[in-house]
N, C-alpha and C positions, 0 to 999 in steps of 0.2 A: 450401077446401082447395088446396094447392099440387099442381103436375106437378111432377116431378122427372125428368130424362133423366138416364142416365149413359151414355156413348159411351166405346167402348173401340176403339183400333186392334188388329186381330187379327195377332199377333205383328209388333211394327210392324217391328222392327230387321230379320229377315229378310224381311220382304213388301218393306220399301223396298229392302233390296240386291238382291232378285229380281226387280222392278219391270219391267225389259227382259230380264229372261233368262226367257221363259215354257218353256224345255227344262228347266228345274230345279224347276218346281213341283211336281212330283211326286216328286221326289228329296229323300232326306235330307241337308239342307243345315245349316251351322253359320255363323254371323258372327263372326268373330274368331277366338280359338282358334291364332292361328300361334305357332308354336316352343313356350313352356312357358306360354302364359297360358290364362287361362279362357274356356270359352263366353260370348261377348255374348249370343247369342240362338240359337233354333234354331227351324226352321219346322214346321209340324204333322208331316210325315211323319217328321222326326229326334224330335220329343216321342212319337210313337207307339211309337218303339222305346228310349224310355227317357232318351233326352237331354234337359237342362233347362240353362236359364241357370245362369250360374255354375260349374257342372261343370269340373273341371279338362279341358285340352284331350286330354291324352294317354289321359286314361282314357275321355273320348268315342270317340277314335279305335280304341280297342279294344275297345269294347263295339260299334261300327259300322264296320269298314273301309272299306265305301264310302261315309262319309261325305265330301260335297262343303265344300270351307271356303272362302269369298267373305272379303275383307277390309271392315272396316267402313269407311263414307264419312260421316263424322260431319255434313260439310256438308249431304248429301242428307236428314241426319236432320233437323236443323234447317229447311231449308227446307219438308220436307213437314209437319213438326209447325206451322211457320207457316202455309201454306197450310191447315191442317186447321182451326186454331183461326178462320182469317179467316171458315170456312164456319159457326163455332159463333155468332161476332160478327153475321152477316148473320141468324141466328136470333134472338138476344135479347142482352142487355146484362149479363144475370146470368150471367154465366160464371166457373167456379170451375176452375183449373187443378190437376188432380192429379198429373199428371207429364207428358213431352213425349208423352205418346201417350194420355192420357185425361182427362177432364174433366168435372164436373156442370153441368148447363144447368137453371137455373129457367123452364120456357117455361109456367109460368101466363099470363101475359100475350100470351102470343106466340099462342095458340090462334086468337082472334078476327080475327087477320091473315092467319095462315097455316093454319088448319084443324086437325083432331083431333091430338092427341098422337102418334097412329099415322102420320098423314101426314106429320108434322113429321118424326119418327125414319126415314119412308122416304125423304125430301127429303134428310137428311142422310148416309143411306148413299148413295144415288146419286150424290150431287155429289160426296162423297169419292172413290167409285170412278171416277167420271169425269176428274174433276180432277187427282188423285193418283196413281190406279191401285193404290190397295191398299182392303182391305175392313173395316168395323168392325163391330162388336156393340154394340146400341142395347138398354138396359133403361130401363123408363118406369113410375113409381110415384108415390104421395103422398109418398114419404120417401125421403132418400139412401141409406138402408140398403138398403131392398126395391129401390131402382133397381139398387145395384151388384150386388146378388144376382143379378137377372134378367139384367144385360149378361153376368155370369159365365153364365149358364144358357142363354144365346142364343148362345155362342160354339160355332163360329166364323162369322161373317158371318150375322149372325140379327138378330130384333128380339123384345123379348117384353116386353108390357104387363100390369102388374099393378094390378088396380083395387082401390078399398078393400075392396070387399065379398070378395075373391078371396085377400086377403093370406094367411090362416091356411092356406086351402087350398093354396096355392101353397109356403109355407115347411115346413109339418111333415111333408112327406114328406121332406125333404132330409135329408142325414146332416150334423151338426153342423161337421164340417168344410168343409160347402159354404158355410158364414156367413162372411160379411166380418168379418175382425179375428179370427177362432178359429184360432191355430197350433194345432201340433203338442203342445205342453206341455198347454195349456189343454184339447185333445179327449181328451188321456190319461187328465186330472184326471178329464173328465166320463164318460168310461170306466169309468173304476174307481168311479163311483156308478149305471153300469147308466144313462148318459144316451147313445144313440146316434143318435137321430135328432132333428128339432126340438122333435117332438110330444112326445119325453120331455122334453126341456126346459121346454115349456112347461108340464107338468105337474108339473116338481119345483116343490115350493114354496119362495117366494121366501127364507125365512129360511134353508134349507137352502143354497142358493145363495151366500149372502152370509156364512154361517158357512164357507164352503169357498173362495170367493175373495176375501173381505172384502166390506164395505158397498157401495161404490160400484161395483165391477166385477162383484158379485152381482145388485145391480138390475140394471144394465144388460143383461147376459144374459138376466133373467126378460123385459126390455122386448123387447129383441131378437128372442126367442121369437114375439112376437106382432107384429113388424113396429113397432114403436113408437120413433120416432127423432125429437126436437126439434128436432134440428142443421137448418140452412137452408144454401142457397148460399151462401158468401161471397165476397162482391164483392170483385174487385181482387187476389184471393189469386194468388200468382205464384210462380215457382221463384226461390229465395230463393240458389240456388248451381248454379253450372254447374262442371264439371272435365274432364281428360283425363290419362289415366295409360298409361305402357309399359312392358313388361317385356323386359330385354336379354335377348338369344339368348345371350350368354356375359356372367356376373356382371365389372362393372370398378370401378376405383376411379379412372379416368382423369378430372380435372376437366373435360378438354376435351370429351371424348366425352359426359358427363355435362351440363355447360351447354349443349352444341350440345341435346341432348335436352329440357333445361327451354325453350328457345326453340321448339324445333317443338310443347312441349305447350302455352307460352302463347301461340303463334298459333293453335293450333286452339281453346283457351278463348275468345280473343278473337274471333276469328270467330262462334264461338256468340253468343257476347253481343252482337254488333253484329246477327246475324240475328234475336236474338230482343228486340233494342230495349231493352238492360240495360246499366248500369254496374256495376262490382263495388267495393264500398267496402273489402273486405279481400284479400289475397292470402294463399293456403296452398300450401304444398309438401310432399308426402308421400315420404319416403325410406324403403325395403324393402330391408335389406341380405340379404346371403346365407344368413344364418341366419333370415331373416323375419322379425327384429325389424324394427319399425316406427318411424318417428321423424317427428312433424308441426310445422312451423314457419309462423308466421302473423305480417302484419304489416300495419297500417292504411296504405293508398295515401294519397299525398299529396294526391291529389284524386280522386274518382270516376273509373273508367279502363274502355274498352274497347280499348286501345292497345297491341299485341303488344309494342312495345320498353319500353315503362313496366311491364306485367306481369313481362316478362322479369327487367329491372333489378332489381325488387324478389326474383324467385324467386331471381336469383344471389347476391342479398346474404343471404338467409336459408341458401342452401347454403354459403356461404364458409366459414363456422365449422365445418360438418361435413366439407367437405371436408380439412380438415388432419387427420382421425383415419385416411385413407387405407384406410377398410376397402371389401371389396368391397361393391358394390350390386347389385342386382337387379333393383328397380323404381323409377323416378321418376312423380310426377304433381303437377299443378298445379290449384288450382281457385280459382276467383274466387269470394267470398262477400259477404253482405250486400248483395245485389242492389237497385239502385234503377232505377226507368223513365228511359230516357234522355233521352225528351221532358220530362221535368219536373225534370229536373238541368241547372244549367248547369255546364257542365265549364270552368275555369279553362284557358287556353292555357299551355302549359309553355314554360321559354326555351329547350327543342333542340327546339322545333317549327319545321319549316320557314314559310315566308310563308303557305302555306294551310293550315297544319298536318297533324301525322302523321295525324291521326282523317280528316281529307278524304282524305287519300292512301288509308291503307286500304280506304276504302268505295270507291273508284273501283278499286282492285284487285278487290276483291269482286266488283263489278259486271263486270269483265273476265273473271274466272275463271268466273263464271257464266255468261257468253256463251260463252265459247272454251274453257271445260276448266280444269281446277285446273292442269293441267302448263303454262299459258298463261304466267301470270306466277309466280316463286317467289323464295322468299328465296334469295340465294347460298349463305348458308353452310348452307341445309339440301339445295341440290342433291346435292352428294355428300355423303352421310350415313355415318358414321365403320363401318368393318367393325366387324362383332360386335353393333350394335344389332338390335333387331327391327324397328324402323323402318326399317331399310335394307334391308328386302327387300319390294319392291312388285310382286308376282306380276301380270303384264296381266291373267291369266285364273285362276279355281279350278283346281285340278290334282287328279287321283282318282290313286289307288295301284292301287286295285281297281276294276273298271266294275260300275256298277250292273245288278244282275239286268236290269232292264227296259230298260238301253240295250244288252246284248249282241246282236251280230248273230246271226242263224240262229235 
């Protein structure tokens, strides 16, 4: 029988942003949310007040006026994620990336070398906390599905191991909404059938579920109610795309401003790919107009790349026909897609490369900025950002309009 572990970082983006800000750990904080954008992440104090990721920032601030806003640091997110996955790789070579902040690990073959599943889970939690200064939650079970549900129940900063003989006792008291993969629509349909707990779902005849949800999904629901899941950890699974986007503070149709923002997004995407060891085969851009209509354009790169200039050149070429429309634009985004491992791909030198190559130059810049800070080496075109872009405002520290009650004097 396999032993599967699901490891999930706790409020990853907020935790990384606050690693060196202990004075904000117990204060409601959101990451991102500048100007008219949405909340990228919220820490647990903010979540308890009803704030969630994806919520419009203005709505979040109306709900909780004392919210503190901190800017996202995408370089730190990628660096911490890479460090966490290096810890996973030290435990087992059977790692499946779920996202930048979570993974499934098959530790069946690791117990002889490293100890019991619980000991391995505690080792991962302690090492992540020591090396990366963030916390994670761990679920351990014979199947992926139960391990995922267990890690959710262990949050935040906990570990929960479910043995084969305890699966039903663990799952059946839970609400159906607590199961991985059951969204609001499915839950509402189950409620109309009188199914509110997993125990209710387990007692429902399989033909009834198949009639309601279709043969395949109905059968899957019947199996999941008992923790049955034949899926295994997929070796070599990886992130297939990485992107960045920015909302302008003021809608604009100025192609100079837009192309400069595409450069900044291309630079951010390229740095993330270099940090994760990937190259993009395809580049896409997203343009959102002031009326919220959205256009996507994509092109295959001449050769897989993680070089800022090459990504930006394709982004500008994709935007050129759209620039002629002179419509006001609210948001732009750049995404590298169809990712391949850089260490398995021979990248053809480009005619525009200097003697040592633009890629080597950018790796040198990455090393310098990691050692001396992001502001130590910058692209001249991005040093002075155009007035009117959200990106042109980088506050040195988060600002608060209303003191949080816990921080008031007296």
